[in-house]
C-alpha positions in Angstrom: 50.1 15.4 91.4 53.2 18.2 91.7 52.1 21.9 93.3 53.1 24.7 90.8 55.7 26.6 91.2 54.0 30.0 92.3 56.5 32.7 91.5 56.6 37.0 93.2 54.4 39.4 90.5 57.9 41.8 90.8 59.8 37.9 89.7 59.0 38.5 85.8 57.9 41.9 85.3 58.4 43.8 80.7 60.2 46.4 83.5 63.2 44.5 85.2 64.5 43.1 81.1 67.7 44.2 79.9 66.1 46.7 77.4 69.0 46.8 75.0 72.2 43.9 73.6 74.7 45.3 75.8 72.1 45.4 78.8 71.2 41.8 77.8 75.3 41.0 77.6 75.4 42.3 81.6 73.4 40.4 82.3 73.6 37.1 81.5 77.5 37.2 83.0 75.8 38.6 85.8 73.4 34.9 86.1 76.0 32.6 85.0 79.5 33.6 85.1 79.8 30.4 87.7 79.2 28.9 85.0 80.9 30.3 82.1 84.2 30.1 85.1 83.5 26.2 84.7 83.3 26.3 81.5 86.6 27.4 80.9 88.3 25.5 84.2 87.0 22.6 82.2 88.2 23.6 78.9 91.9 24.1 80.1 92.2 20.5 82.3 91.5 18.5 78.8 92.8 21.1 76.8 95.8 21.9 78.2 97.6 17.7 78.9 96.7 17.7 75.3 98.2 20.3 73.4 101.1 18.9 75.4 100.2 15.0 73.9 100.4 17.0 70.5 103.8 18.9 71.2 105.7 15.0 72.4 103.9 12.9 69.4 104.8 16.1 66.9 108.6 15.4 68.5 108.4 11.3 68.1 107.5 12.9 65.1 110.1 13.6 64.2 112.8 11.8 66.3 111.3 8.3 64.1 111.4 9.3 60.7 115.5 7.6 59.3 117.8 11.0 58.3 117.9 9.5 54.4 113.8 9.6 53.4 113.9 12.0 50.1 111.0 15.1 50.8 108.7 12.1 49.3 109.1 9.3 51.2 108.9 12.0 53.9 105.9 13.4 53.2 103.8 10.3 52.7 105.8 9.1 56.5 104.0 11.8 58.3 99.9 11.9 56.2 100.0 8.0 57.4 101.8 8.6 60.8 98.6 12.1 60.9 96.3 10.0 59.8 96.9 7.4 62.2 96.8 9.5 65.2 93.8 11.4 64.5 91.7 8.6 63.8 93.3 7.1 67.5 92.4 10.4 68.7 88.3 10.1 67.0 88.5 6.7 68.2 88.9 8.1 72.4 86.4 11.1 71.4 83.7 8.4 70.9 84.3 6.2 73.6 84.3 8.9 76.5 81.2 10.3 74.2 79.7 7.2 74.8 80.5 6.6 78.3 79.1 9.9 79.7 
């Protein structure tokens, strides 16, 4: 059986709790700064390649459409292309979540 953790009497005093929302924000920011920083870095690591991929896909989308398409045909082709890419991203996202 695991032993109970013992805490010092001064660890959990009412006077040490933040009184206002601003104090609570500062308290969370001070104690979880590394977690906030890690979250930002992870967002940067995964969001920048995604944005670059989407930009390349948009440029490729414009290059694959023939110039003699009417405006209605162009809308249909681009809609189908977007659906295919978005379904692909959804499947990839689900596979990544399952792998974790």
